[in-house]
Biotite code that builds the C-alpha atoms (Angstrom):
import biotite.structure as struc

atoms = struc.array([
    struc.Atom([0.000, 0.000, 0.000], chain_id="A", res_id=1, res_name="MET", atom_name="CA", element="C"),
    struc.Atom([1.339, 3.401, -0.986], chain_id="A", res_id=2, res_name="ILE", atom_name="CA", element="C"),
    struc.Atom([0.949, 6.183, 1.535], chain_id="A", res_id=3, res_name="SER", atom_name="CA", element="C"),
    struc.Atom([0.674, 9.718, 0.180], chain_id="A", res_id=4, res_name="ILE", atom_name="CA", element="C"),
    struc.Atom([0.595, 12.686, 2.528], chain_id="A", res_id=5, res_name="ARG", atom_name="CA", element="C"),
    struc.Atom([-0.916, 15.970, 1.448], chain_id="A", res_id=6, res_name="LYS", atom_name="CA", element="C"),
    struc.Atom([-2.052, 19.060, 3.223], chain_id="A", res_id=7, res_name="THR", atom_name="CA", element="C"),
    struc.Atom([-5.613, 20.256, 2.870], chain_id="A", res_id=8, res_name="ILE", atom_name="CA", element="C"),
    struc.Atom([-6.395, 23.936, 3.190], chain_id="A", res_id=9, res_name="SER", atom_name="CA", element="C"),
    struc.Atom([-9.863, 25.298, 3.648], chain_id="A", res_id=10, res_name="PHE", atom_name="CA", element="C"),
    struc.Atom([-9.929, 29.075, 3.737], chain_id="A", res_id=11, res_name="SER", atom_name="CA", element="C"),
    struc.Atom([-12.445, 31.877, 3.616], chain_id="A", res_id=12, res_name="VAL", atom_name="CA", element="C"),
    struc.Atom([-12.036, 33.882, 0.427], chain_id="A", res_id=13, res_name="GLY", atom_name="CA", element="C"),
    struc.Atom([-12.858, 37.498, -0.331], chain_id="A", res_id=14, res_name="LYS", atom_name="CA", element="C"),
    struc.Atom([-15.265, 36.387, -3.018], chain_id="A", res_id=15, res_name="GLY", atom_name="CA", element="C"),
    struc.Atom([-14.133, 37.695, -6.394], chain_id="A", res_id=16, res_name="SER", atom_name="CA", element="C"),
    struc.Atom([-16.720, 36.388, -8.833], chain_id="A", res_id=17, res_name="LEU", atom_name="CA", element="C"),
    struc.Atom([-14.989, 37.994, -11.807], chain_id="A", res_id=18, res_name="THR", atom_name="CA", element="C"),
    struc.Atom([-11.770, 36.154, -10.893], chain_id="A", res_id=19, res_name="HIS", atom_name="CA", element="C"),
    struc.Atom([-13.540, 32.853, -10.316], chain_id="A", res_id=20, res_name="ASN", atom_name="CA", element="C"),
    struc.Atom([-15.367, 32.847, -13.642], chain_id="A", res_id=21, res_name="ARG", atom_name="CA", element="C"),
    struc.Atom([-12.337, 34.296, -15.441], chain_id="A", res_id=22, res_name="ARG", atom_name="CA", element="C"),
    struc.Atom([-13.886, 37.553, -16.612], chain_id="A", res_id=23, res_name="ASP", atom_name="CA", element="C"),
    struc.Atom([-10.364, 38.839, -16.204], chain_id="A", res_id=24, res_name="PHE", atom_name="CA", element="C"),
    struc.Atom([-7.104, 36.906, -16.231], chain_id="A", res_id=25, res_name="ILE", atom_name="CA", element="C"),
    struc.Atom([-4.829, 37.643, -13.288], chain_id="A", res_id=26, res_name="ALA", atom_name="CA", element="C"),
    struc.Atom([-1.034, 37.446, -13.545], chain_id="A", res_id=27, res_name="GLN", atom_name="CA", element="C"),
    struc.Atom([-0.865, 34.097, -11.746], chain_id="A", res_id=28, res_name="ASN", atom_name="CA", element="C"),
    struc.Atom([-3.205, 32.419, -14.260], chain_id="A", res_id=29, res_name="VAL", atom_name="CA", element="C"),
    struc.Atom([-1.900, 30.356, -17.173], chain_id="A", res_id=30, res_name="ASP", atom_name="CA", element="C"),
    struc.Atom([-4.468, 31.374, -19.790], chain_id="A", res_id=31, res_name="SER", atom_name="CA", element="C"),
    struc.Atom([-3.433, 28.452, -22.029], chain_id="A", res_id=32, res_name="ASP", atom_name="CA", element="C"),
    struc.Atom([-4.908, 26.148, -19.385], chain_id="A", res_id=33, res_name="ARG", atom_name="CA", element="C"),
    struc.Atom([-8.082, 28.104, -18.535], chain_id="A", res_id=34, res_name="THR", atom_name="CA", element="C"),
    struc.Atom([-10.204, 25.838, -20.756], chain_id="A", res_id=35, res_name="GLN", atom_name="CA", element="C"),
    struc.Atom([-9.330, 22.995, -18.348], chain_id="A", res_id=36, res_name="MET", atom_name="CA", element="C"),
    struc.Atom([-11.170, 24.696, -15.452], chain_id="A", res_id=37, res_name="ASN", atom_name="CA", element="C"),
    struc.Atom([-14.436, 23.120, -14.329], chain_id="A", res_id=38, res_name="ILE", atom_name="CA", element="C"),
    struc.Atom([-17.515, 25.300, -13.850], chain_id="A", res_id=39, res_name="GLU", atom_name="CA", element="C"),
    struc.Atom([-20.097, 23.614, -11.634], chain_id="A", res_id=40, res_name="TYR", atom_name="CA", element="C"),
    struc.Atom([-22.488, 26.539, -11.504], chain_id="A", res_id=41, res_name="CYS", atom_name="CA", element="C"),
    struc.Atom([-22.413, 30.229, -12.323], chain_id="A", res_id=42, res_name="ASN", atom_name="CA", element="C"),
    struc.Atom([-25.742, 31.883, -11.545], chain_id="A", res_id=43, res_name="GLU", atom_name="CA", element="C"),
    struc.Atom([-26.501, 35.591, -11.412], chain_id="A", res_id=44, res_name="ASN", atom_name="CA", element="C"),
    struc.Atom([-26.358, 36.577, -7.738], chain_id="A", res_id=45, res_name="LEU", atom_name="CA", element="C"),
    struc.Atom([-29.115, 39.182, -7.953], chain_id="A", res_id=46, res_name="GLU", atom_name="CA", element="C"),
    struc.Atom([-31.465, 36.661, -9.552], chain_id="A", res_id=47, res_name="GLN", atom_name="CA", element="C"),
    struc.Atom([-30.575, 34.132, -6.855], chain_id="A", res_id=48, res_name="VAL", atom_name="CA", element="C"),
    struc.Atom([-31.551, 36.691, -4.202], chain_id="A", res_id=49, res_name="TYR", atom_name="CA", element="C"),
    struc.Atom([-34.895, 37.236, -5.915], chain_id="A", res_id=50, res_name="HIS", atom_name="CA", element="C"),
    struc.Atom([-35.542, 33.471, -6.070], chain_id="A", res_id=51, res_name="GLN", atom_name="CA", element="C"),
    struc.Atom([-34.581, 32.989, -2.446], chain_id="A", res_id=52, res_name="MET", atom_name="CA", element="C"),
    struc.Atom([-36.029, 36.035, -0.735], chain_id="A", res_id=53, res_name="PHE", atom_name="CA", element="C"),
    struc.Atom([-38.809, 37.701, -2.746], chain_id="A", res_id=54, res_name="ASP", atom_name="CA", element="C"),
    struc.Atom([-41.627, 35.728, -1.072], chain_id="A", res_id=55, res_name="ASP", atom_name="CA", element="C"),
    struc.Atom([-40.304, 36.502, 2.425], chain_id="A", res_id=56, res_name="ALA", atom_name="CA", element="C"),
    struc.Atom([-39.717, 40.118, 1.417], chain_id="A", res_id=57, res_name="LEU", atom_name="CA", element="C"),
    struc.Atom([-43.325, 40.404, 0.243], chain_id="A", res_id=58, res_name="GLN", atom_name="CA", element="C"),
    struc.Atom([-44.591, 38.980, 3.547], chain_id="A", res_id=59, res_name="ARG", atom_name="CA", element="C"),
    struc.Atom([-42.351, 41.426, 5.438], chain_id="A", res_id=60, res_name="PHE", atom_name="CA", element="C"),
    struc.Atom([-43.511, 44.401, 3.392], chain_id="A", res_id=61, res_name="ASN", atom_name="CA", element="C"),
    struc.Atom([-47.185, 43.399, 3.745], chain_id="A", res_id=62, res_name="ASP", atom_name="CA", element="C"),
    struc.Atom([-46.835, 43.717, 7.542], chain_id="A", res_id=63, res_name="LYS", atom_name="CA", element="C"),
    struc.Atom([-45.339, 47.215, 7.406], chain_id="A", res_id=64, res_name="GLN", atom_name="CA", element="C"),
    struc.Atom([-47.669, 50.051, 8.312], chain_id="A", res_id=65, res_name="LYS", atom_name="CA", element="C"),
    struc.Atom([-45.230, 52.740, 7.219], chain_id="A", res_id=66, res_name="ARG", atom_name="CA", element="C"),
    struc.Atom([-44.108, 52.906, 3.589], chain_id="A", res_id=67, res_name="ALA", atom_name="CA", element="C"),
    struc.Atom([-40.596, 54.041, 4.586], chain_id="A", res_id=68, res_name="ASP", atom_name="CA", element="C"),
    struc.Atom([-40.018, 50.695, 6.322], chain_id="A", res_id=69, res_name="ARG", atom_name="CA", element="C"),
    struc.Atom([-40.728, 48.661, 3.205], chain_id="A", res_id=70, res_name="LYS", atom_name="CA", element="C"),
    struc.Atom([-37.745, 47.177, 1.398], chain_id="A", res_id=71, res_name="ILE", atom_name="CA", element="C"),
    struc.Atom([-37.804, 47.427, -2.398], chain_id="A", res_id=72, res_name="LYS", atom_name="CA", element="C"),
    struc.Atom([-34.986, 44.980, -3.031], chain_id="A", res_id=73, res_name="SER", atom_name="CA", element="C"),
    struc.Atom([-33.396, 42.723, -0.432], chain_id="A", res_id=74, res_name="TYR", atom_name="CA", element="C"),
    struc.Atom([-30.391, 42.305, -2.748], chain_id="A", res_id=75, res_name="TYR", atom_name="CA", element="C"),
    struc.Atom([-29.830, 46.085, -2.833], chain_id="A", res_id=76, res_name="ASP", atom_name="CA", element="C"),
    struc.Atom([-30.371, 46.374, 0.915], chain_id="A", res_id=77, res_name="LYS", atom_name="CA", element="C"),
    struc.Atom([-27.633, 43.819, 1.623], chain_id="A", res_id=78, res_name="ILE", atom_name="CA", element="C"),
    struc.Atom([-25.358, 45.084, -1.178], chain_id="A", res_id=79, res_name="ARG", atom_name="CA", element="C"),
    struc.Atom([-25.364, 48.641, 0.148], chain_id="A", res_id=80, res_name="THR", atom_name="CA", element="C"),
    struc.Atom([-25.469, 47.752, 3.852], chain_id="A", res_id=81, res_name="GLY", atom_name="CA", element="C"),
    struc.Atom([-22.437, 47.936, 6.079], chain_id="A", res_id=82, res_name="LYS", atom_name="CA", element="C"),
    struc.Atom([-23.079, 44.892, 8.287], chain_id="A", res_id=83, res_name="GLN", atom_name="CA", element="C"),
    struc.Atom([-23.926, 42.075, 5.901], chain_id="A", res_id=84, res_name="GLU", atom_name="CA", element="C"),
    struc.Atom([-22.103, 40.399, 3.030], chain_id="A", res_id=85, res_name="LYS", atom_name="CA", element="C"),
    struc.Atom([-23.905, 39.532, -0.194], chain_id="A", res_id=86, res_name="LEU", atom_name="CA", element="C"),
    struc.Atom([-22.279, 36.118, -0.241], chain_id="A", res_id=87, res_name="PHE", atom_name="CA", element="C"),
    struc.Atom([-19.501, 34.064, 1.272], chain_id="A", res_id=88, res_name="HIS", atom_name="CA", element="C"),
    struc.Atom([-16.724, 32.069, -0.325], chain_id="A", res_id=89, res_name="GLU", atom_name="CA", element="C"),
    struc.Atom([-14.621, 29.117, 0.704], chain_id="A", res_id=90, res_name="VAL", atom_name="CA", element="C"),
    struc.Atom([-11.522, 27.931, -1.133], chain_id="A", res_id=91, res_name="ILE", atom_name="CA", element="C"),
    struc.Atom([-10.402, 24.333, -0.812], chain_id="A", res_id=92, res_name="ILE", atom_name="CA", element="C"),
    struc.Atom([-6.992, 23.110, -1.926], chain_id="A", res_id=93, res_name="GLN", atom_name="CA", element="C"),
    struc.Atom([-5.168, 19.814, -1.558], chain_id="A", res_id=94, res_name="ILE", atom_name="CA", element="C"),
    struc.Atom([-1.399, 19.948, -1.480], chain_id="A", res_id=95, res_name="GLY", atom_name="CA", element="C"),
    struc.Atom([0.767, 22.849, -2.569], chain_id="A", res_id=96, res_name="ASN", atom_name="CA", element="C"),
    struc.Atom([2.627, 23.981, -5.663], chain_id="A", res_id=97, res_name="ARG", atom_name="CA", element="C"),
    struc.Atom([5.623, 21.800, -4.803], chain_id="A", res_id=98, res_name="GLU", atom_name="CA", element="C"),
    struc.Atom([3.817, 18.478, -4.293], chain_id="A", res_id=99, res_name="ASP", atom_name="CA", element="C"),
    struc.Atom([0.579, 18.989, -6.244], chain_id="A", res_id=100, res_name="THR", atom_name="CA", element="C"),
    struc.Atom([1.419, 21.362, -9.048], chain_id="A", res_id=101, res_name="ASN", atom_name="CA", element="C"),
    struc.Atom([-1.358, 21.670, -11.641], chain_id="A", res_id=102, res_name="SER", atom_name="CA", element="C"),
    struc.Atom([1.041, 20.624, -14.390], chain_id="A", res_id=103, res_name="LYS", atom_name="CA", element="C"),
    struc.Atom([2.098, 17.425, -12.611], chain_id="A", res_id=104, res_name="SER", atom_name="CA", element="C"),
    struc.Atom([0.539, 13.965, -12.544], chain_id="A", res_id=105, res_name="ALA", atom_name="CA", element="C"),
    struc.Atom([0.163, 14.387, -8.764], chain_id="A", res_id=106, res_name="ASN", atom_name="CA", element="C"),
    struc.Atom([-2.587, 16.919, -9.324], chain_id="A", res_id=107, res_name="SER", atom_name="CA", element="C"),
    struc.Atom([-4.949, 14.299, -10.788], chain_id="A", res_id=108, res_name="GLU", atom_name="CA", element="C"),
    struc.Atom([-5.827, 12.807, -7.406], chain_id="A", res_id=109, res_name="ILE", atom_name="CA", element="C"),
    struc.Atom([-6.381, 16.282, -5.931], chain_id="A", res_id=110, res_name="ALA", atom_name="CA", element="C"),
    struc.Atom([-8.689, 17.171, -8.821], chain_id="A", res_id=111, res_name="VAL", atom_name="CA", element="C"),
    struc.Atom([-10.613, 13.927, -8.344], chain_id="A", res_id=112, res_name="SER", atom_name="CA", element="C"),
    struc.Atom([-11.056, 14.553, -4.597], chain_id="A", res_id=113, res_name="ILE", atom_name="CA", element="C"),
    struc.Atom([-12.069, 18.197, -5.077], chain_id="A", res_id=114, res_name="LEU", atom_name="CA", element="C"),
    struc.Atom([-14.529, 17.214, -7.796], chain_id="A", res_id=115, res_name="ASP", atom_name="CA", element="C"),
    struc.Atom([-16.130, 14.590, -5.544], chain_id="A", res_id=116, res_name="GLU", atom_name="CA", element="C"),
    struc.Atom([-16.221, 17.057, -2.632], chain_id="A", res_id=117, res_name="TYR", atom_name="CA", element="C"),
    struc.Atom([-18.009, 19.655, -4.772], chain_id="A", res_id=118, res_name="MET", atom_name="CA", element="C"),
    struc.Atom([-20.559, 17.235, -6.165], chain_id="A", res_id=119, res_name="LYS", atom_name="CA", element="C"),
    struc.Atom([-21.908, 16.559, -2.672], chain_id="A", res_id=120, res_name="HIS", atom_name="CA", element="C"),
    struc.Atom([-21.325, 19.955, -1.030], chain_id="A", res_id=121, res_name="PHE", atom_name="CA", element="C"),
    struc.Atom([-24.910, 21.195, -1.419], chain_id="A", res_id=122, res_name="GLN", atom_name="CA", element="C"),
    struc.Atom([-26.487, 18.097, 0.123], chain_id="A", res_id=123, res_name="GLU", atom_name="CA", element="C"),
    struc.Atom([-24.092, 18.303, 3.088], chain_id="A", res_id=124, res_name="ARG", atom_name="CA", element="C"),
    struc.Atom([-24.857, 22.006, 3.517], chain_id="A", res_id=125, res_name="ASN", atom_name="CA", element="C"),
    struc.Atom([-28.591, 22.499, 2.867], chain_id="A", res_id=126, res_name="PRO", atom_name="CA", element="C"),
    struc.Atom([-28.613, 26.024, 4.352], chain_id="A", res_id=127, res_name="ASN", atom_name="CA", element="C"),
    struc.Atom([-25.941, 27.327, 1.992], chain_id="A", res_id=128, res_name="LEU", atom_name="CA", element="C"),
    struc.Atom([-27.312, 28.254, -1.442], chain_id="A", res_id=129, res_name="ARG", atom_name="CA", element="C"),
    struc.Atom([-24.433, 27.717, -3.859], chain_id="A", res_id=130, res_name="ILE", atom_name="CA", element="C"),
    struc.Atom([-24.626, 29.987, -6.877], chain_id="A", res_id=131, res_name="PHE", atom_name="CA", element="C"),
    struc.Atom([-21.045, 29.891, -8.169], chain_id="A", res_id=132, res_name="SER", atom_name="CA", element="C"),
    struc.Atom([-18.465, 27.112, -7.996], chain_id="A", res_id=133, res_name="ALA", atom_name="CA", element="C"),
    struc.Atom([-15.285, 26.699, -10.017], chain_id="A", res_id=134, res_name="HIS", atom_name="CA", element="C"),
    struc.Atom([-12.376, 24.266, -9.934], chain_id="A", res_id=135, res_name="LEU", atom_name="CA", element="C"),
    struc.Atom([-9.297, 26.129, -11.144], chain_id="A", res_id=136, res_name="HIS", atom_name="CA", element="C"),
    struc.Atom([-6.655, 24.120, -12.953], chain_id="A", res_id=137, res_name="LEU", atom_name="CA", element="C"),
    struc.Atom([-4.949, 27.104, -14.573], chain_id="A", res_id=138, res_name="ASP", atom_name="CA", element="C"),
    struc.Atom([-3.039, 28.271, -11.493], chain_id="A", res_id=139, res_name="GLU", atom_name="CA", element="C"),
    struc.Atom([-0.094, 26.681, -9.637], chain_id="A", res_id=140, res_name="GLU", atom_name="CA", element="C"),
    struc.Atom([-2.240, 24.284, -7.597], chain_id="A", res_id=141, res_name="THR", atom_name="CA", element="C"),
    struc.Atom([-5.737, 22.950, -8.299], chain_id="A", res_id=142, res_name="PRO", atom_name="CA", element="C"),
    struc.Atom([-8.253, 24.572, -5.978], chain_id="A", res_id=143, res_name="HIS", atom_name="CA", element="C"),
    struc.Atom([-11.991, 24.935, -5.650], chain_id="A", res_id=144, res_name="LEU", atom_name="CA", element="C"),
    struc.Atom([-13.937, 28.179, -5.139], chain_id="A", res_id=145, res_name="HIS", atom_name="CA", element="C"),
    struc.Atom([-17.444, 27.751, -3.701], chain_id="A", res_id=146, res_name="ILE", atom_name="CA", element="C"),
    struc.Atom([-19.583, 30.897, -3.399], chain_id="A", res_id=147, res_name="ASP", atom_name="CA", element="C"),
    struc.Atom([-22.832, 30.733, -1.465], chain_id="A", res_id=148, res_name="PHE", atom_name="CA", element="C"),
    struc.Atom([-25.576, 32.633, 0.337], chain_id="A", res_id=149, res_name="VAL", atom_name="CA", element="C"),
    struc.Atom([-26.395, 31.287, 3.817], chain_id="A", res_id=150, res_name="PRO", atom_name="CA", element="C"),
    struc.Atom([-30.085, 31.191, 4.743], chain_id="A", res_id=151, res_name="PHE", atom_name="CA", element="C"),
    struc.Atom([-32.571, 29.844, 7.266], chain_id="A", res_id=152, res_name="VAL", atom_name="CA", element="C"),
    struc.Atom([-36.139, 28.683, 6.817], chain_id="A", res_id=153, res_name="THR", atom_name="CA", element="C"),
    struc.Atom([-39.121, 28.917, 9.145], chain_id="A", res_id=154, res_name="ASN", atom_name="CA", element="C"),
    struc.Atom([-37.522, 31.629, 11.221], chain_id="A", res_id=155, res_name="SER", atom_name="CA", element="C"),
    struc.Atom([-39.726, 33.370, 13.753], chain_id="A", res_id=156, res_name="LYS", atom_name="CA", element="C"),
    struc.Atom([-37.718, 36.576, 13.520], chain_id="A", res_id=157, res_name="GLY", atom_name="CA", element="C"),
    struc.Atom([-35.244, 38.122, 15.906], chain_id="A", res_id=158, res_name="ARG", atom_name="CA", element="C"),
    struc.Atom([-34.777, 36.812, 19.403], chain_id="A", res_id=159, res_name="ARG", atom_name="CA", element="C"),
    struc.Atom([-34.429, 39.188, 22.337], chain_id="A", res_id=160, res_name="ASN", atom_name="CA", element="C"),
])
């Protein structure tokens, strides 16, 4: 039996959707390999907010007695607010550029593990609505970006 040791890093990203979907090519990206990237999903975030929150927003607005307390767009409220984030991102990587370089045969097992991890992420995390997920193979080390909106259902509102 062969024993292979690798590190696994799981970090919180800043959430650059334009980087993840390659709307621009950063210096550390090998653009000749970009076609090898895997896109699992790439939905419009504003539309996702409408799908997720418009019914609850309508119920909230229907209860408001004052028009100035009604919220026109929950997406815009969160986008322009100072306390909330529109979405969150995690980045998962197996190995490093020395032992799991994207151009090496060693990266194949990392890609396989990351692919399997992504395929079941949503079912393991039912309160995280994934709207963008990309496996990057055009940088030094294969890594997975998962962007999501956390949510709850059947909430009774704020607790005191």
